[in-house]
C-alpha positions, 0 to 999 in steps of 0.5 A: 364246690363250696368251701366246707364250713369249719366249726369254731374251735376245730382245726384243719390238719394237713398230713403228708404220708397218712396211709400207714404208721404214725401218719395214719395213727395221727390222722385217726386221732385228730378225727376222733378229736373232732377235727378235719383231715387232709391226708396225702398218699402216693397211691391214688387207690388208697384215697377211698379208704382214707376218706371213709374214716370220717365222711365229710371231714376228710379229704384224701389227695395223691401227692409225692413230696418229691414232685413240687407240682403235685405238692402245690396242687394238693395245697391248692385243693386243700384251700379250695375244699376247707379254706384253711390249713391250721396244722401242717404235718410233714410226716412223709419219709423213710429210713435207711440202713447202711454204713457211710461207705456202703451207701451209694450216691443214688441211695443217699440222694433218694433219701434226702429227696424225700426226708429233706427236700420233700419237706421243703417242697411242702413248706414252700407251698403251704406257708403263703396261705398260713402267713396270710392268716397269721396263725397255724402250727407246723409239725416237722416229724424228726426222730431221736436221730435228729439229735444223736446218731447210730452206726448204720444210720448215718445218712438217715440221721443226717436228714433229721439233723438237717430237718431240725436245723432248718426247723429252728430257723423256721420257728424264729422266722415265723414267730412274729407272724403267730405261726408255731413250729413243733419238732417231733422226735420219736424213738422206736415205734410199732409201725412199719418204719423198720419194715416196708419204710426202711431202705437197705443199702445194696452194698455190704462191706464185711469190715462193718459187720460189727457196727452197721452190719449188726444193725442191719442184722437186727432189723427184722428182730426189732420190727413189731417189737418196738415199745412206742405206741403210735396211738399214745404218740398221736395223743401227745402230739395233739396235746402239744399243739393245743398247749398254751405254751407248746414246746419247740421239741417234743420227744416221744418214748422213754428210750428217745428221751434217755438217749437224747439226754445222754447225747447232750450231756456228752456234748456238754462234757466235751465243751466244758473239758475243752473250754479254755482251748475253745475260748483261746481261739479268740483274739486276745482282749 
């Protein structure tokens, strides 16, 4: 099969987890923008619906981010079909509700396998072709939980804190090669994240009713009522990718921006209040 010719000025986007939520909204937005899309799904039955979004400009592929062989195959098929990846979006992931003590080892490891190690699998497979071209953008979908934490979401927030940490290092490592990194930090958006995409810890400990238990109880009330608009979020992401000086971090939603600002402000207050103690930990001059 001949490689599809990409017109000058158009980009090839590779998005993991494009069947629903922000991934689907972003896929539709970039197609409306005239770009090309490789969208991955775990269920092969969904490929047809993805490719019908824009005949000739979409390649749908089956891929589970926790399976390195599937990830490698998807990247190879993308290069064979379109010849390049201009924007890599690590979107596949899911949430989890449960107190730190309530959550089992198996539940936590399954979460990290997707949200952390799954992203690393995609990066390892895609970076060689991007390094060869010395261009491109990597978007790692974090969360406001990447800069703050909530009761009942400690393990989920831990995955996003981890993602932000290695994304910062990745940005520094790739900058000399002309490859940019964008960390996207959404708040609550009107997707299925609080529904189908949310894992719930099986164990319930009554002592946590006022903290993680409250968050668990309110989950259904939140689903479908979030202020965040996935379409507007997608346009914001495209705007950041096309900016001359794109940010390292892009907060999405007023709630996320406000909450992260407050969290950073509290950290600064602690550092300043304890400055003399912190400095005193050094050897004297």
